[in-house]
N, C-alpha and C positions, 0 to 999 in steps of 0.2 A: 150405399157403398161403408159395408163391415169397416168397421177399426181396420184392424188386422190387413183388412181386405187392399190396403190402397198399397197397389203395384206403380205408377205411378205417378208424381209427384210435380204439378208446374210452374211455375217460374214466371212472370211476367214483367219484364222487365224492357226498359227503353233502348237504343241499340245504338248511342252511343259505346266507345273503345272506353271508358270508364262505367258507363252501367254495365257494359257484360263482364265488366273484369268483377264488379260490385256482383252480379246473379252467379256468376261461379262460384268464386270466394263460399256464396252462400252457399251456393247449390253441393262441395264437395264437404260445411261442412253437414248438412244434412245427411250424405252418404256415408259416413264417420259410426251417421246415430241411426241410420232404419237400413236394416237388415232386407236382398228382397229388391229393392224398388229402384226407382231407375228418374229419375231428372231431368225434367224437357225445358228447356227457354219459348216462353211466347212474345218476337220480339212485339215491343206498340211501339207506335208513332204519337209522339206529343206536339201539341202545339209551342213550346218551348223551344221546340226541333224546328216545324217544321215551318216555321217563323222566327230568321237569322238574323234578323233588320230591323226589329222595333223592338223601341229598349225593356225592358222587362217590368218594369216600374209602368208602366204606357200602356202594359198587356196585361193587368191585375196582377199582375208578380205573383197570389196567392193561385196556388195549382194551376202555375202552368209546361213545371215537367211533374206533374203526381196523375192530372184527374185521366187520363186515358187507360192508365195503369190503372189505377183503381178498379177504372169500368172494368179492366180485365177478370178482373176477382171478382169485383158484384154481377159480371152476368154468370163470372159459372169455363168463361173462358183458360182460367187459371189459380189457383190453389194458395197463391202470396203469390205479393208482390216485393221488390226489393226498390228503396228509393233509396238519395243519398238526406240520411233525416236533415241535412240545414233548409231539404225543396220544400215539407211533411211539412204544411198544415197544419200549426197547432189545436183547431176544432177537431174532432173527428166527426169521422163521415159516414152518414150510418149508414148498419151495416154492418163497416168493417170496425179493426180490433188492431193496436200496435201490441202487439204480442213479441215479438224477437227486435231487441240490441245489440250484436254479440259486440265482442269486445273493439275496441278503440282504435281509430289511425292517429299517427303525429294531428294535433287539433288547428296549428298554426298559421297565417297565412304568410306566402314566401314571394322574394324580390326574382322575379327573371331579367335578366339585361340583355341584351342581343347579344348575337354567339360569335364574336368579334368581338366585344365589349371587356379587356381582362382588368379584372378592381384590384388586382394585386395584394392582396389581402386574406391569404385564406382563411381569416377571425372571425371575418367581418358572418364569415354562417352565421356566429351565433352573438352575432350583435345587434340590438335593433336600432343604428345608429344608418342610416340608408343616404348619408350628404353627401353623395358617390353622384345623385345627377340633378344633373346644372340645373340654375335658373328657368324655369318656366318649363321643365322638363316634359312632356305628355308621357302620359302611363293608362296604359288600356286595363280599363276599369269599371261596367256598370252597377258594378254594385253599390250601396249608400254609405253603407256603411267603410266599407273603406275608405271610397274619397269623404266619408266629413274626417276617419279617423290623421288620416293623411294631409287632409286639409288642414285640420289643427295646429300639424307643429308646421307646416307646408306650403302654407297657402298662396304660392306661390309657384306651386301643377299644376297642369291643363289635363283635365280628370279624362276620358275617351270612352263610349264602349268600346267593348269587343266578346263580340256571343261569336259563337261555335264552338268545337269539345281543343282537351288540350292542346292533341295538337294543332289545329287548323288556327287559336291560340298564337302557338309559339314560333309561327309558321310567317303572321304577320308582324310577331317584332323581329325576327331575323327579319323580315324585308324592309324591315326602315321605318310599318307606318307606327313604331311607339320605342321611345326614347325605356321603356321599362314594362311592366306589365303586370300584374298583382295576382301569382292562382293558390289552391288550398294546398300545403302540401304536402297531404295525405294527395290527392289525384295524382301530384307529381312523381309521390315515389311508388302509386301503383302500377303508375303506367311508366314505371325502369327511365323517369325522367328526374330523379335524385341531382343529379351533375347539373344540371342546368337549374338550380336552387344558390342565386347569387346571396342574400341574403334570409334570414328567415326576422322576420314584422311578429315582437311580440308584445304583449304587457308588461310595459304599461302605454310605449307605443299604438301598436294594437292589440283592441282582444276580439276573437273568433265571431264567429256568427254562432246562434245557436246548435248545435245539433253537431257542430265541425268535425268531421272526422266519423262518426261514427254513423252507421245503420241505423234506416228502421224500415224496420218487418211489417209485413201488416197483413190479414186475413180476414177470408166471412165470419163476424164475428157469431156462427154457430158450429164452429168448425174443430169439435176438442181437438179431435185427430191434431190439424197444425197446431194446433193453438199449444196444445203440453207441446209440441217438436218444436218449437220457437223457444217456446224457456228454455228446451234444453241448450238450444247456443246461445241461450243470455247473458250477457256479462251482469253482475247483480247490480257492483258498482257504475260501472256506465251508462245504464238506467236512471240511478238516483240522481246519478250529475246532469244526464239529459231530459229527466223528469223534475228538475226546481231550472233550469234552461229553459226548458219549453215553456213550464209555468210561469216563468217571469212574461212572457216575448206575449200567453195568451192573457197576465191578466191587465197589460200594455195597450192590449188590443193594440198591435203591434202587429205588420204582419209579416212576411217572413223576407221581404226585401228593405224594413223600414230599418235605418240608422242605429241598429240597435247592435250594441257588443258584449259578448260576457264572458269568463272563463270561473272553472271550479277545482277548488283541487279536497283532497279527502288529505286531513293531517294525520299524521298519530297517534290522534286517541282515538277515530276512528270520526270522527266529526266535520260532514262536509259546509266547504263555504264556498258560496257563491258571491260574485262580484255584477257587476252590471254597470254599461255605458250606454248612455240613450246623446247623442249629438241632435245639431240642425247640420241638416245638410250641408252647408256649406264651409260648414264644422267650427265656428263661430263657435257658437256655444255647446258645453263639453256638460257633464251629466254624469259622476258616479254615487254609484254605491251599494254597501257590502254586508252578509251575513249572515250567520255559522251556528246549522243546526246538525239532529244526528239526519244520516241518510233517509232512514224513512217519512220524515217527513219532511222530505224533497220538494213537496210537491209548494209548500204549507212556505219552504224556506224562501221558494219563487216568486208568491204569491209579498211576500214580507220586502223584500227585495225588489219589486214596484210597487210598497208603495212609498215609503223612501224615496224611491223618482221620483212620482209624483208629487213628492207632499213638496220637493222645493226646483220643481216647475216641468216634468218630463214631460206632457199633457196638451204644453206650448207647443213646446218641437216639432212633434209629432204628429200632431196637427197638419192637412192637409194643402191650408198657406204658409206654411214655415220653410 
């Protein structure tokens, strides 16, 4: 098919409400840039969607929400795949190219309390405090990164897996299964649940996941038409930030669900700062490092911070026996 004859563009996506929001968001951006085309969504079920009981870490973590979506592109059923970038493994998949990373949503994690709880302190929203939680409170999150960072400052908390889409997790909270849950701020805002955010968990308490709040769009590595299109909807600053974050994770040889947190910031001088943290699963040990470089050297920046973390013992904390 000639480039100028691309009348239908197919997007592979999971079918959760958040995944569909993300796919439709990309669809709208494509329609703004390609005249006379239509965009179709290709629904895909992943192993992470089908198995809602097993802990993600026990399923291998890597690729449980992405592999089948990627395969839909590789086998020609779709032209591109939209992922939550934090779920996308850092090692490239043969035949695919990460060609699009649009503007990033908020990157923070959010504390969500049951709907009957009145924290009585609106300004807490911008606070890193979560002292509203009683001793031994049961927290719903299966993320080792979130668990470890919370346990580092509140070892009394009880952590419990909370699988399912955003609405399902919130319903479990309101039904009394948990005293609080942790979700990404981006997902809550995208799905219209910003009013459920009780507190934003931000640095130094909580560093976000690699790629959190960003979308990663993959296509076949030889599809020049789609590659060119996705580059047009990408945000240069976001590409630099997540490239540094993903480089850090890849160089540490840690997976998407490892107890690794990051944060990036672009200074007034145009230089990019990357901060990374690695913890033991129980939160007792916490290592942190940071470095600054130009956005053009984003991947080297990630490697530099990873090297600093290894020097102070990160490999020991990331070992399977930790």
